[in-house]
N, C-alpha and C positions, 0 to 999 in steps of 0.2 A: 569502637569499630571492631568487627569480627572478620578475620580473613582465614582462608583454608588452603592448605597445601598437602596434597596426598593424604587426605583424611584427617589431618591434624588441624583442629580448630583452635585459634589463638585469639584471645581478647586483647586489644590494644587501644589505648587512648591516644588520640592524635595530639602530639605536643603542640602547645601554643594555641589550642582551640579557643581559649578564653581571651586571647588578645583582641584589641579593637579591630573592627573591620578596616581592611586596607593595610594593616601592619604586616610587613613581610617577615616571615620566620623561616629559617632553615632548620629542618628537622633531621637529626642525626641519631644513629644507634651505635652503641658499643656493648660488648658482651659482659664486661666486668668493671666494677667500680674500684675506687681507691680508698684507703683508710683516711686520707686527707690530701690537701692540695698545697702543701708547703714543700716546694721543690728541693729545698736543702736537706730535708730530713728523710729522704727515701731514695731507693734505687728502682722503684716500682714504675714500669712503663705506663700503667693506667693513670698515674699521676702526671707523667711527662706530657702526654698529648694535650691534656686540658691546660696545663701550665703554659705550654707554648702558645696557646691562644690568647691568654690575658697578660702574659709577661714577656719581656724582650731580653735579648742578650746583647752584649757589646758587638758581636759579629754574628752573621747568619751563615748557614751552610747552603751553598749553591746546589742546583739540581744534580750535579755530577757526584755528590756525596763526598767530595774531596777538597773543595775550595772554599775557604772562609772569605766572606765578602762583607763590606761595611754595613753596619746597622745602627745601633745607638752610637757607636764609634764611627765617625765618618772617615777617619784615616788613622794610621799608626806608624811609628818608626821603632826600630829595634837597635839597641846599642851593639857595637862590634863584638862584645863578649857574650852577647845573647842573654844577658841577665835583666836588662831593663827595657820594658815596652812603654812607650809614651803614646797614649791614646788621646786623640782630639775628638771631643764629643759634639754631637749635634746640639744646637742651641734652641731648637724649636719643639722640643719634646715635653709632654706633660703626662703625668699619671692620670688614671681614671678619676681620681679624687680632685683633679685640677692643679695639684702641686707641680711646680716646675721641676723637671729632671736636671740634676747637676752632678758634678764629680763627687760630691759628698755622698750621694746615693750609691755610687760604685764602691767607694771606700767602705761604707757601712756594710754593704752586701757581702764583700769578701772577708771582712773582719768577722761578721756573724758566721759565715761558712766555716772559717777556721777556728772559731771559738769551741773548745771542747764541750761546752754545755749544749751546743747545738746537736752534737752527735751526728755529724753529717757523714754518711758512708761514702759519698763521692767527693769529699773535700780535696782529695788528691788530684782531681781533674783540673783544679785551678793552679797547680804547680806548687812548689815549695816557696811560699811568699816570705820575703824578708821585710819589706816595707811597702805601704801604699801611701802615695802622696797626692794631694789635690792642690797644686800651685795656683789654680784659678778655677772658676766654676765649670769650665769646659775642657779641662785637661786633667788626666790621671797619669801619674808615674807609677808603674807597676813593676816593682823590683823583686827579683827572685834571688834565692840563695845560690842556685845553680841554673844553668840554661835548661830550658824545657822545650824541646824541638817541636812538640805538638800543642803548644799552649793555645794558639789561635784556633786550631781545630777543636780543642776541648772547650774553648769558651763559647762554642755554638750550642753546647749541651744545656738542657733545661735546668740542670742543677746549678748553673752559673747565671741564671736569670737575675735581673736587677730588682731589688725589693725597696719599698718605701719604709723607712724606719718608723715613721709615725703610725703606719698601719700595723706593723709587727708589734709595736709596744702597746697600741691601743687594744688589740685583740688578744694579746697574750697567748694562753694555751689554745685559744679558739682560732688562732691565725691559720688560714688554710682550711678551716672548717666552716666558720660563719662568714668568712670573707677574706680577701687579700687584694691589695692594691697592685696595679701594674701599669705599664706603659703600652701594652699590647693592643692590637686592633679590636679586641673584645674586652669587656669588663666583667668581672665576677659579680653575678647578680644573686643567685641563690643555689643551694644544694640540698637535695633530699637524698640522703644516703641510700644506695641500692635502688634508687628510683630514677632520678634525673639531675642533671646539672643545667642551669640556665645562665647563659652569658648574654650580655647586651652590647650593642654597638658603642664603640668609643668614638664619639662624634668628632673629637679634635684630632684624631689620628691621621697623619699624612706623611709618615716617615718609613713606609714600607721599603724593604730592601730591593735592590735593582732587579732581582730575579722575577719580580711581579710587575705586570703592566699597570695595575692599579696600586698606587702608593697609599691609598686610604682616602676616606674611611671605607669600611666594608659596606656591601650593598644590601645587607639585611639588618633589620632592627633587633632581631633576636636570633640566637643559636641555641636550640634546645637539644640536649643530648640525653636520650633515654637509655637506661640500662636494661638490656633485653638478653638475659643469659642463655635462653634456649636457641640453639641453632635453627630449628625449624621455624621458630617465631620470627627471627630476623629475616629469613628467606621469604616467609609469607608476607611480612610487612613491606619489604622492598617490591615484591611482585605485585602487591595490591596498590602500590603508590602511596601508602600511608606515610612513608619516610622518604627523604630525599637522598641520603648518603649514609654509607657505612664502610669502614675499613676492616670490618671483621665479618665478612660474608664467608660462610663455611666453604672450605676448599672443595668438598664433595659436590657442591652445587654450582661451582664456578662455570662449568661447561653449560649448565642450564641457563645461568644468568647471561652468558654470552649470546644465547639465542633468543632471549626474552626481548620482545619488541620495545618495551618501555625502559630497559636498563642499558647503561654503558659500563663496561668493565675495562679498567686500565691497570696494568701491572707496573709496580714501582721498579724503576731501573735507574741506577743500580740498587741493590738491596742486600744488605749484609746480615743474614740471619742463619746461623749454623746449628743444625741439629747434630749433636755428636754424643758419643759414649766415651767416657773417660775411665782410665785404669788407675786404681790406687796401688801404685807400684810397690808400696811397703807391705802389701799383703802377699804372702808366699805364692798363692795360686797364679798371680799375674805379675810376679817380680821379674820374670824372664822376658826380655823383649821379643824373643822368638814366639812365645805364646801370644803376646799382644798382637804381633804382626799376623800370625796365623788367623786369629779371629777377624782381623780387619780385612784380609784379602780373601776370605771365604764367603763373603756375601755379594749379592748382586744389587748394586745401588740403583742401576737403571730400572730394574724390575720393581724395586721398592717405590721409586719416584712415580712410575707409571701405575702400578697396581694399587698402591695405598694413597698416594697424594694425587692420583689421577692426572699426572703431568704437571701439577702445581708446585713442583720442586725440581731442582736440578741435582744430579749426582755430585757428591762432594768427595774429591780425591785428595784435596789439600785442606789444611786447617783454615787458611785465609783465602777468601774468594779472589779469583784472578782479577776482578775489577777493583779491588780495594787498594787504597794507598799503601805502597811499600810491600805489596805481595811479591814474593820471591819466585820467579818462574822456574827456577832450578828445582823447586820442590815437586814439580810435576813428574810423575813417574815413580815416586818413592812408594806409592801404594798402587800395586797392580793386582787386580783380582785374579786369583790362581788357586783353584781348589787343591790340586795335587801338591803344589808347593806348600800350602797350608798344612796338609797332612804330614809332609816331610819335616817341616819345622817342628811340629809337635813330637814327632818321633825323635828328632835330634835332642829336644829338650827333656826327653825321658818320660814323656806321657804316652803310655801304651794303651791300646784299645782293650777294654775289659769284655767279659762274657756278655754283658748287657749293652755293649756298643758304646759305653761311656769310657773315656780315657781315665787312667788312674796312674798314680805315682806314689810310692811309699805308703800305700794303703789309703790314699786320699783320692776321691773322685774329682775330676775336673768339672766342678759344678759351681761356678762363681755366682755370688748373689748380686743382683742388678736392681738398683733403686732408681725410681723416676716418679714423676707426678702423673697421677691417673687422670689426665685431661689432655686435650689437644691431640696432636699427631703421634706423640711418643709411644703410647701403649700399643698401637697397631704396628708401628715400626719395630718395637722391641720383640713383639711376637713373631714377626717375619724373620728377624735376625736369629731368634731362637731356633726357628725351623732350618735356616741355612746351616747353623753351626752344628746341628745334630749330625749332619753329613760328615763332619770331621771328628766326631766323638766328643764334642763339648756340649754340656747341658746347662744352659743358663737357667738360674733360679730367679724368676721374675717377681719383683716385689713393688707393685705400684702403691703410691700413697696419695691420699687426698691432699689437694693443694694447701689446705690449712695447716697440715702437719708435715708436709714433705721436707721443708727446710730443716725443721727440728730433727727429723729422722736422719737426714743426711749428716747433720752435725754430730750424731752419735758415732759416726765413722765405721759402722759395722757392715761393710759391704766391700766387694772387689771392684764393682763397676757402677757408674751412675750416668744419668743422662739429663741434659737440659737443652733448650734451644736458646742460643745467646745472640742478642743484637750487639753490633760493635761498629766503630767508626773507621778503623784502620788496622793494619797489621800491628802497629805499635800499641794501639789501644787494647787489642785482644791479648797480645803477648804480655804486656805489663800487668794486666789484671790476673791472668791465670798462671803464668809460669815463673813469676818472681818468688823466691823462697820466703820473702817477707810475708807472703799471703798464704802460707801454710797455717792452719788446716783448711781454710776456706777464703777465697775461692780456688786456691791451689790445692784441690782435693787429691791430686796425684801424689802429694807429698814429695814433689820434685825439688830436690835441693842440690843445685849444681852451681859451683862458683863461676864457671865459665858462662853459663846462661845469665846469671845475675850481672856479671860484668858487661856482657854484650847489651843487656837491657839498659844498664846505666849509661853506656856509651851512646846508645840510640836516643835515649832521653836527652842527653847533653849535646848531641850533634849540632854543629853550627851550619852544616850544609845538608841539602836534601840527599845528596849522594851518600854521605856518611850515615845518615839516619837509615836509609834503605839498606845499606851494607850490613849494619849491626842487627837490625830487625830481621834481615834475611838469614843471618847466621842462626838466630834463635829459631826461626821457622824450620830451617833445615835440620837442626839438631832434634827439635821436638818431633819432627816427622820421622827421622831415622830411628829414634827411640820408640816410636809408636806409642806415645803417651796418651793419645786420643785416637778413637776411631771416627774420623769425619764421615758422615753418612749423607746428609742432604743440605743443600742451600735452599731454604724455604722461600718460595715466592710470596709476595705480598700484593694484594689487590685493593683498589679503590672502586667501589660499586656505587654508581649514582643513577638517579632517575634522569632520563634523557632531557627533561625540561631544565636540568641544571647545566649551566654553561660555565666555561672557564675552569673546570676542575682538572687538576693535574696532581698525581700522587707524589709525595715526597718520601724519603726513606729514613729520616733520622730517628733512631731508637724506636722503630715500629710505629712511626707517627706519620701516616700518609696525608693527613689534613694540614698539619703545620700551622699556617696563618689564615688560609682561606680568603685571601684578598681579592682574587680574581673571580670568585664564585658569583653567579647571578642566575636569575630565572629569565 
């Protein structure tokens, strides 16, 4: 099929065209593929969205983005010391292979996650496990070395999805490539890298979480996800009706999609995705908090949101979104845009305006190197900020990198400022990832080493009440904001775009994954 949008002609094959007459297929698009679909061995969100379709977690995340609800575990209790969780499992669950799901699968999954040979980058999300016990086929005793206040929330993440040991061992190095067994509403069928992923209906599935009206099975025989990297091609395909759904519709065309008679656009709410610029505070040029604050308050976030993201982002004045779990409302007001104050702060820090308009100190120009990935929204946002900062005598040296080498270049540590857009679950999730000194040099690229911060994070993790958890994570947020370790810029909106013939679609928000399970979708 050929479709055209504003002079761009794109050739697309309709997924599922070779299926038998009468077979219902849901055709989906995404912009980027993953290196594999083994959830335990990656932090990559393009892996997470597919894994969440064919594998399940002990608990699911409700629509509010804050509340863990029963899933494979139908209930749980927590010991008074917060160290032992006893999960009661469903007894009616089977893997796609037909194997019965039991407590042995849970024990195997988390032992594999914690095995050093797995090299699981997100193993910490399962807490510091002391022992896993399966006293009977439908009970798991999950004992921690120390309390972990966000364990249930973290268990909703794809990295903690349950695996079938037989499938892992049978496929070996090809696990997550040639196949993977799961208990999800869809089953892994086939994968053609950089082309498409095909999932088929799990006919036995009937244990969907309470957030869905349909508990299973799904209403389609196949889910075909095509990899369509070009923005214009995805727009054209949705406009032509060649595809049914995408969660990666280009932001610059969202307004057009909203007026298209054949499309429905839904925004994921809440949605925690922060585009920020971080300061490597061990570099002399940005070692002074006054310099960092000056840059942060010299930009106009509302103009950036409107002019570059076309309103598909909200200005971010705090590190943690106000709707996120344990956001500290006292951090509001710590970043106040004020051009004159920015200039005054730089004067006080000893950076004087030179003949060329760029500030200098001790013969050094205030020209920090800024690293980021040359894709998505960040390049245009960085260029806009560069323009704002010229007004206060700061000249950003922009260095975009191709996504294939950006991580390696950032690992070289030769920059003052970097940028990423980070998805997160809660204040504690974000703070523990980025601000703990144990995570220097990455992802704590600030090189922020502060004993008080580390202790507050520890107390937040070990808190036995919601109030204590919020208290300590609030203290971390407040200190990080006072020190201006990051320049929060935008909370990026996320949309689900569907053909209007698709019924029951509702966007989720977990880790940039609006589709999640797709149980209520139908034509």
